LOFI-95697 format. One record per residue (C-alpha): x, z, y. Coordinates in steps of 0.2 Angstrom, whole numbers, plus 5000, padded with zeros to 4 digits. Each point is the difference from the previous one (the first is absolute). Example, Ala and Ser with C-alpha at 12.3 -4.5 7.8 and 13.67 -1.06 7.14 Angstrom:
BEGIN
506250394978 500649975017 
This chain:
BEGIN
472045414361 499249855008 499649844992 499749835010 498549884991 499849825007 498549924995 500549835005 501249935008 499249975016 499350194998 500750155012 501050124990 499050184993 500950154999 499250114985 500750185003 500350084980 499750185002 501750104993 499650164989 501350095001 500149995020 498250035001 500650174989 501250065016 498350025011 500150195006 500950135011 501850044996 500950145008 502149965001 500950114988 501750065010 500850064982 500049824994 500149905015 501449975013 499849955019 501949955006 501049875014 501549935001 501049965016 501749935003 501550115005 501649965009 499549834998 500850024982 499050084988 498150064998 499450185001 498650074991 498750125001 498450054995 498350125004 499950174990 498150025005 498649915003 498249964998 499049844996 498349934994 499749814993 498049944997 500349844991 498849874995 500349904987 498749865004 500549975017 502050065005 499050005021 499150144994 501550124995 500550135015 502050125001 500250145008 501650105001 500950145008 501850045001 500850175004 501649925011 500750174996 500349974981 501149845004 501650024989 501649885001 500950114990 501150065013 499750165011 500449955017 499249834999 498450064996 499950135015 500549855010 498649914994 498950145005 500650035016 499649915015 501149864998 498749954989 498450074991 500150155012 499050084985 499650165010 498949905010 499449884987 500050074984 499149854990 500249824997 498449894998 499549884992 497949925000 499749844992 498849885010 500149834987 500449984982 500249834991 500349934983 501749895004 500049944980 500150084984 500750175000 500349985019 499250085015 500249995018 499450175009 499950005021 499850165012 500550105012 501850114999 500050165012 501850065001 500250125016 498649955011 500249814997 498949894992 500449834991 499449884987 500850014984 499949894984 500450034985 500249924983 499550084982 500149944983 498750094988 501450064987 498550054988 498650144995 500050124987 499250154994 501550154999 499850144986 499150105012 498649885001 500449975017 499749815003 501549935011 500449855010 501749945008 500449905013 501949965004 500549895018 500850025014 499949945020 501349975014 499950075018 501150015015 500150205004 500249955019 498049955000 499650204996 501250065014 501350044989 501449945011 501450124997 501849904996 501850015003 501249845003 501549974987 501749985007 500149844989 498549945008 498150004993 499050194998 500050154990 498349984993 499049824997 498449975011 499349954981 499350114990 499249974983 498750094994 499950054979 498250044992 499850044982 498350094997 499050064985 498450075006 498750104989 498249934999 498750125005 498650054989 498650085006 499650184990 498249974991 
């Protein structure tokens, strides 16, 4: 919390930053728990409805600094072959050369380059997203959902957030025109993140 104090009418304002013990306690290294997380996407189909999908297999780590968010980092590797939209044929098309070309490019990766606390429980993480052989910047807004110790004694932290991208920026350009106008698949894709991560505790 930033408190602005003014000594007199003529003196400039000075900011006094109060430490937040709850945030400081989050400082440490974490591993994303896929069993209690989800990484998904939403894309407009045929101009009339949304198709939702997710990735079942991924690995990720976080380093959280509860004192200075700018020192926090995130790393994520997603296995493209684990994509699931609920329709086997559609998943097969996504894995083909028309889209992800999963045989040649089996991973989608994200490596953070900057992080900041926007305000309250809202954080903004910027990094490099690589799909196929294309790397471009991506900014994700995340809300800190909370922190708790589970029944197994694991210290957990949760984040939920989203980002929008244009898939064509990463070379995912396949499409088909509709007789009524428009295209089969929208260029805009919404990425959704619901993350639960477990704090790493060094062995004594």
